[in-house]
N, C-alpha and C positions, 0 to 999 in steps of 0.2 A: 590088128591094133594092140598096143601095149599100154599098160598102166605103169608109169615110171615113178621113181622117187627123185625129188629135187631138194638139194640142200642149197637154198638161196642165201648166200652169205654176204656179209658186209664187204669183204675184199675178194673172196673167191667163192665159186659155186661148183657143185658136183651133181652130175646126173647119173642114174644107175637104173638097171632093171633086174628082174629076178628070172633065173631059169633053173633047171633041175639040179645044177651044180652049185647054186648060190647066187649072191649078188654080183652083177657084172657092171663095171663102169662103162659109160658111154663116152668115148674120147671125142669130144666135140671141138677140139682145137689142137693146133700144132705147137708143141712146147719149144720155145727158143733155146738154142744151144747153151746160152749163158745161164739159163735157169734149170737146165736138165739135171745137173748133179744133185739137186736139193729136194727131191721127193714131190714134185708137182705133177706127176703123171695123172691124167684124168681130171685135172683141175682147170676150171675156166674162170679167169679173172672177171669179177663183176664190174666191168669197166666199159664205158661207151665213149667214143671220141670220133674224130674225123681225120682223114689223111690230108696230105698237101693239096690234093685235088678236090677237097670238100666231100669226099666219099665217106659215108658212115662206116665206122669200124667198131669191132667189139673184141673182148677177150684179150689175148696176148698181144695182138697187133695194136689195139687201142692203148694198152698199158705201156708198151715199150716204144711205140712209134707215133702214137696219135697226138693230135693237138686239140684244144677245146675239150679237155677231158672231163667227163662226169664220173666221179668216184664216190663210193660209200653211200649210195642213195638209200640203202636200207636203214642207215642211222637216222634218216629223216622221217621214216615211217612212224616212229613213236612221238614225233614232235608236232607242233601246230603248223609247221612249214608246209606250204603248198607248192613252192617253187624250188627246183634244184638249179644250182648255178655251176657252170663249167669253170675251169681254171682261167678261161679267157672272158668270163662274164656273160656268156650266153645263158639265157633263162628258159627252162622248159618245166612244165608241171611235173612234180615228183612222180605221180602215178604214170605219166606218159613215158618217162625215162625207164622206170621199172618194167613197164609193159613191153617196151622195145627189147630190153634185156631178156625177159622171159620168151618173147617171140623169136629172138635170135637163137636161143638155146633149143627151142622146139624145131626151128628150121634146120639146125645143124644135126639134131637127133635124127630127123627124117633123112637127111643126106647120108647118114650112117646106117640107114636101113631100119631105123626104129620109128614106127608110126605111133607117135605119142599123143593121144587125144585126152587122156586123163592122167592125173598125178596126185601123189601125196607130197605136200610141201612142208618143209620143216620151218619152225619158228623158235626163237629163244624161249626157254622155259618160263622166264619171268617177264616176257613181253606182255603188254596190256592190249586192251580191245582194239584201240586205234591201229596199232601195228599189225595185229592179226588180220583185221578186216582189210587193210590196204594190201597185204600180201595176197589174200584170197582174190580180191578184185583184180589186181594186176595180172596174176597168173591166168585168171579167167578171161580177161580182155585179150590176152596173148593167144588164146585158143585152147587152153587146158580146162577140162572139167576137174575141179579140185574136189577129190573125194574126201579129203581130211587134211587138217593142219595138225601136225604131230610135233611135240616138243623135241628139240634137238637132242637133249640127253637121253630121252626114251629111245630115239632112233639109234643113237650110239650104243646103248645097252643091248638093243636087239642085235646089232651087228657083232658086238662082243660075244653074246651068248651063242651065236652060230659057231664061233671058234672055241668057246669055253662053256659047253652046256652044263657043267656042274656048278657054275657061278650062280648063286641064289640071291645074294644081297650085294649090290654094287653101289659104290659112290662114283658118280660121273662128274668129273671136273672138266668143264667145257669152256675153254678160253680161246676164242677165235680172234677175228680182226676187229670186232666192234663191241662184243658183249662177253660177260662172264656169267655162267650158270653153274651152280653146284646142286646136284640132285641125287637123292638116295632112292634107289628102286629095289623092288623085290621081283624075282621071277618065280611065280607059283604055277606049277603045271603048265608051263609054256605061256602064261599070261604075265605081261609086264605091268607092274603097278607102281606108280610114284608114291613114295611115302612122305617126302618133304622136298622143298626146293627153295633156294635163295640165290640171289645174284647181284651183280652190278651192271646196270643197263648201259653204261657208257664207259667200258673199259676193255681194252684188247690190244691187238698188235699195232693198230694205228697209234696208240698212245706210247708204245715202246719205240716206234719209229720217231715220234715227236721228241722223245728224250734223247735219242741218238742224234737227231738233227740239231738239238740244242748244243750237244757237245761239239758238233762240226762248226756251228755258227759262232760259238765262243772261241774256237781255235783259229778260224779262217775269216778275216774281215772281208767285207764287200759282197757277200752272198745275197744281201737284201736287194741288190740291183739286177738280179737275173731276170731273163725273159720268162714268160709262162712255159715255153717249151723246155728251157734250161732247168726251171724249177721242177718240172715233171720228171726229167731225166735224173736230176739229183735225188728226187724222192725215191725212184727205183733203185738207185745205187745205195742209198741208205738202207732200204729194205733188204737188199741183197747182203749188205755188210752185216746186218743184224742176223740174218740166217747163217752166214758163214761163221759168225762168232759162237754158234751152237756146237761147232765141231772143231774150231780153231781158237787158239788163245789170243791171237791178234789178226787183224786184217787191214787191208788198204782200201779206202774209199776214193774212187775216181771222181774228181770234181770238174765242173765246167772250166774251160780255158786251159786244160792240160795239167792242172794242179792235182794234188792228192793229199790224203791225210791218213796217218796210221792210227788205229784205235785198238785198244786192248779189251779183252773180255772183262778184265777186272774193272776197268773204267766204266764200261757199259753197265755192268752189274751194279756198281755203286750208284749210278744215275737212276736205274729202274727199280732199285730195291724198295722204295716207297710204294710203287705200284704192286710189287709182289707181296709186300706186307699187307696191303689192303685186301688181298684175296683171302686173308685169314678170316675176315668178317663173315662172308657167307658160309664158309666151311664150319666155323664154330657155331653159327646160328643153326645150321642143320643138325649138327651133333647134339646141341642142347635141346632142340625141339623134340628129338627122339629119345633123349636121355642115354646116348651111347657115347663111347669113347674111341680112341685110336685102336686099331686092330679088330674092329667089330664087323669087318666086311670080308667077303670072299674075293672081291676084286676092286682095284682102283683103276678106273677107266679114264685115261687122259685123252682129251679131244681138242682139236683146233691147233693151228700153227703156233700159237704162243706157248703151248705145252711142250714144244720141242726145245725150248730154252733150258739149258741144264739147271740154272738157278731156280727156275719155276718147278721143275721136276723134283729137285731135292727138297724144296720148301714144302710142297704138297705131300710128298710121301712121308716126310717127317711128321707132319700134322696128322695124317690119316693112319700111319703105322703099317703100311703095306707097300710092296714094290709093284709098280705097274708092269704090264707086259710090253717089253720093248719092241716086239714084232707087230704090235697093233698099230695100224696107220691112222694117226690123228687127223690127217688132212681129208681123208675120204670116208671115214667111218660113218658120219651122219648121213651122207648120201646113200651109202650101202644099206644103212638101217631103214631109210625112207623107202628104198626099193622092197625091203622085206615087208614093211607095213602096206605098201601098195599091193604086193602079192597076196597078203592076207585079205584085204578088202575086195580084191577082184576074184577071190576064190582059188587062186593058184597054189596057195600055201595054207594047209589046214592043220598043221601040227603046232602052230603058235598063234597067239592072239595078243592084243593090247587094247587098252581103252584110253580114250582121251578124256581129260578132266579139266575143270576150271582151275586156273592158277591164282585167281583172286575172287573174292565174293562179289556177287552182283546183287544190287538192290536199289533202293530209292531213299531219298531223304524225307522224313516225316517230322511233324511237330507233335508234342504230347497233348496239346489242347489249345483252346482259343485264347488263353491268358498267358501263354508262354511264347517266347521268341526262340527258344533253344531248339536246334535241329538234331535229330538222331538218325542213324543209319539203320534202315530196316532191310534185313537180308531176305532175298528170295531164293537165289541159287548160291549155296555156300561154297567156299573154297574146297577144292578136291572133289567136287560132285562129278560123277561120271556123265559124259556126253554121249548121245544127245540127251538134253534135259528139258522138261516142260514143268514149270512150277508156277503156282499162282497164290495170291494172297488178297484179302479184302480190306479196303480202306474206305474212309469217308472224309468229307471236307471238315476241317476244323471249325469253319463257320458255315452252318447249314445253308444259309441264304446266298452263298457266293454263286456267281454265274459261270466261273471257269476256274480251272486249276492248272498249276505248273507241275508237270510230271517230269522228273529227272531220272534217267537211268545212270546209276552210279557204280563204279568199280572201286573196291577198296578193302580195307581191313576192319571188320566189325568191332575188333578190340581196341582200335586206335581212337584217340580223341577226335571229336569233330574239328575240322580245320586242318587235320594232318594232311601232308602232301600226298599220302598214299591214296586219298580219295580223289577220283577223277570222274567228272561228269562227262559221260560218253555222248549223251544227247539229251535234249529236253524239248518238250512241247507244251504249248498253252492249249488246254483242252476244254471245250465248252461242255458243261454238264446238261443233262436233260432238264428242261425248264418246267415241265408239268410233273409235279410230284405230290404225293399225299401228305397230309399234316403229320402223319406218324413216320414218314420216311426219314431215314438218316442220310439219304442220297448216296448210299454206299456204292462202290464200284469194284469190280474184280480186275486186278492187274496181273497179267500173265506174261512170263518170260519164257521164250522157247529158243534154246541155244543148240545149234547143230554142230557136228564135228568139223564142218567146213568153215567155221568161224563166224557165221552169220547169226545175229541175235535179233529175234522177232518179238515185237511188243504188241500186246492186245489188251485194251481196256474196255470193259463192258459194264453198263449200268445194271446193277443187280435187280432192281425192281422191274424194269421194262425189257431188259435184254438188248437195249440199244448199244451198238458199237460206238464207243467214244474215240478210240484211237486204234489204228491198225497199220503198223509201219515197221520197217527195219531200222536198226541202229546203223547208220551209214554216215560217211564223212566226205568232205571235199567233192571230188568228181563223182562219187557214187550217189550223190543226192540228185544228180541229173542224168537220167537214163539215156536221153538223146545224146548228151555230151559223151557218155561212156561209149556209145556205139561209134561216134566219130573218132574217139581216141583209139579204140580197138582197130578200126579200119586204117587209120593213119599209121599206127605202129606196125601192123602187118605189112602194109605197103612199103614202109621205110626199110624194113629188113630185106625185102625182096629187091628193091630198087637201089638201096644204098643212099637214099636221099631223104632228108627230113623235110616234111611239108612246112611251108612258111606259117601255116596255121598253128603248128605245134609250138612255135616260139612265142614266148611271153615278152612283150615290149616293156623294158625298164628304161625310161628315157634319160634319166640323169646319170652320166658316166661315173661320177663320184659315188653315187648311191649304189650303182652296180658293183663297183669295186669293194665298197664296204660290206655289202651283202655277201659277196663272194668270200671275202676274208672271214666274215662271221660264220657262215654256214659250212665252208669247206675246210677252214684252217683253225678255227677256234672252238666252236660249239662241240664238235666231235670229241674234243679232248678235255672237256670240263665235266665235273660231276653235275648232278641234276640241279642242285640249288644255284650253282654259279651259271649254268647254262640257261636256266629259266629266264633270268633278266635279259640276257642277250637275245634269246629267241623272241621274247616279247618286243624288244626294241627293233629287231630286224623285221618282224611282221608289221610293226607300226610304220616303219620306213617304206615298206613295200606298198602299203595302202595309202600313204600320204599323198596329198595333192596340193598344188598352189604353194602358199607360204608355209604350210605344214612340213614340206619336204626338208627345208633347211634346218628346222628345229629337230625333226626326227633324225636327220643325218648327223647333226652335232651330238645328239644324245648317244647314238650308236658308236660314233667315233670315240667318245670319252669312255664308254664301257669296254671298248676293244683295246684301248691304250695299254692297260696292264698286261695284256697277253700278246703284245707286238712281237715277242720273240718267236711266236708260232708262225708268223707270216713274214 
């Protein structure tokens, strides 16, 4: 049995294992001839679909030939969305789609002679608790024991250090299909330590594709009437054109109906320059936080397919003041680094080490006293704390005679003002207090957070005076709150990849055809390309439509339609 590394990406995934010569890619798919010249060896598209015979397909076949395609499910991990929609309006729980993708990768690894029962899985450095938890749960339901969740930039740095052992301080610029992370790390005696990190949670290759599609649709009328299959084929042609423009000054995009369009690199760069300029924000934030400037690093590590775009490379190296290594593969580096981390945790590699730390502070909201309504953030586990962590603090009710308390587990920035969007309530409970207490008692209780490297946060609240356990639970979301349902999903997903058939029980019934269409447009074609503030309103409206019944459906449908209207060019 092997412990492998998995880079579970928004658009592409990579599997790798460690042997005595280093990280080895597990080739779990056959690369189509059309994509072969562009550096996709060892890459598995994170796509699920079906073929013309309704057989379930994954990877390159799903991406290039499939219908009813599920794309970019990872982008939904950080949202409140519980349902993923295909480009034909089929609805399946987010976790079930992701579990099937993980299960298929595990099945294919086995077919290649790699018995993978445990794994280290990568996550974006700035992803929050919900996304990390969903990643761990889905990999687990697919049959992997998740030894740790490791930040993608840390994994990339570990892969880079294998080739450049003298690099001590690195800036990792990780721009993949869906997220951007900028992380500064140090390697000290073989141990990789993150110094600071910042990012954009909804920015990547998909957004560059959308800008190129905008050029196409402005130049060629009538593309809004394409069938779902034609739209998917056009999507792939646009992505390929984007890739070709990294090595050519102009290229031709093949359009449905035998038409074509010539696009130049200069026009493309003009359209995407605002996205590139936006990447300045996390770079400068990291430099400012450490008080360093350009030229302060031993290495600039470029990771992710978006970093293959010449304009991106030039922009970043100018800001950082150092040339990247052109031989370092940005497509597979994270997966290779995950394999190194897996080898460390399994004891196969003893000359290196790493530690996982919190990317955001974890705490709870408290009030200062009975006569104030103001809430404050009380930190239990600070940002950057090494995992595993077990931290506790003592609290007491503002009103001593109260019968119960609302305990909230909150992720955020302790320096931010209350109400800042960086504060996210991960989970909350109404907890009954011990009723029999002495006159002198403050009714205080001990609140303990235990956070493991596998991404699971356990909460324990205990009455100080009596030792009575008031709360003993994990921070879990969606499907993970129902263990019986998790078992059903795990069984269905594994059966689906073996038989090529999705169980009817996996499909979520959305009865209103227009509602299905709007939800598909919102989640597949609009939300992934908006920043957090813009996306939040549409996510909320989509969730409301999904839950609406009776006369509420029409109201919720109209509200979502109005919110989508300004973004109609995306669909």
